[in-house]
N, C-alpha and C positions, 0 to 999 in steps of 0.2 A: 234079664233083659239088660242090654247096655246101649246107650245112645251116645254117639260121638258126633261132634259138630267141628268141622274144620273150615275156617274161613280163608278163602284165597282172594286174589285180586278182583276177579269179576264174578266168582261164584262162591257159594258156601256149600260144602258137602255135608249131608246129614246121613249118618249111618246108623241103622237100627239092627242090632244083633239080638236074635232070640234063639232059644234052644231048638235044635233040630227036630225034637219030638213035637214041638209047637208048630213049626213050619210044615212038618209032615201032616199034622192033624188039619191044618188049614188047606193044604194042598195046592193045587194050581191057582186057587183064587188069592194067594198071597200077592201075586203081581198086581192083580186088580185092586186089592185093598191098599197096597203101597201107592198105586196111581191115585186112588182116592184121597189119601193122605196129602199127596202132592197137590191135588186140587184144593184141599182145605187151606193149605199153606199159601198157595197162589191167591185164592179169593181173599184170604185175610190181608195179605200184602196189597192187593188191588184196592181193597176198601180203605186201608190206612194211608195209601199214598195217592190213590187215583190214577195210578200208572201200572202198566204191565211191562215186564222185561222179558217176555217169552217170545216176542216177535223178532224173528231173525233179521228182518229188513230194518229194525230199528233197535240195534244192540243197546243203545243208551236209554232205552225205554221210550214209551209213547203213552199218551193219555188213554185210559181205559175207554172202550167203546161199549155201546149197547150190545154188540155181539159178544164181547168178553163177559159182560154181566150175565147175559142169556146163557152162555156156556156154563158159567159157574153155578147159576141157579139150576139148570137142568142136571148137571152132574150131581150136585148135592141133594136135590129133591128126588131124583129118580134112581140114583145109584147108591149114594151114601145113607141118607136118612132112613130108608126102609131097613137096610142092613143093621144100622145101629139100634133101631126100635126092635127088631128081631132078636138081637143079642140081649138087649135090656129085658125084654119079655121072657126070654128063655132063662136068664138069670133069676128073675123074680119067681118064675115057675119052680126052678130048682131050689131056691131059697125056701119056698113054701114046702116042698116035698121033703126037704131035709129038717123040717120042724122049726124053721126061722119064725120068730114072732113078728107081728105088726110093728111092734116097738123097734126091734132090731132093723127091720126094713126101712122104717122111718129114719132111723139114724143113718143107714147106708145112703138113703136118698136125700138127706138133709132137708127133710120135709116133715110137715105135721103127721102124726099117727093116722089121722083120718084120710089124708091124701095117700098114704101108703096102703092103708086098708082098701080104699076104692081101687087103686091101681092093681093090687094083688088080686082082689076079687074079680076085677075085669079080666085079668089074664087067666086065672085058674078057672073062671066060669065059662070059658069057651075052648074049643079045639085050638091047638097051636096054629098060628098064621103060617103062611107060606115062608115068610122070612125068619120066623122063629124056628120053624123046621130046618131051614137052611142053616141057621146058626148052630144047631145041635148036630148038624150032619146027618139029619134024618133019625137021630137017636132019641127023639123026644119021648 
């Protein structure tokens, strides 16, 4: 993976380059996930500045509105968060399936061993969620 950031006068171009095999594995959802990453960056800038620069009628930026905040919350809560949780749970399940220990999982999570054990036991003690199945491409 390579990330290139090119700052221009009014915009900054962020280019993420991944191997074709990874793009093929992700498939058509690659565009959706890139859009979600864009939402993350927009929301972070919105929080840090209190302004949005995405309104074409106000190219110099305008104060963030309740509508902007609602859009960011909705996108993150309903589109990104479930996907991230599904990816995380699928990784935890595969970590366990490959013989990973609670200690190794705790290190990976930067959490106490007891937290890692509870998380893994919760994941492996149930069927994969819809989003976990999505993350594995139905290959759970």
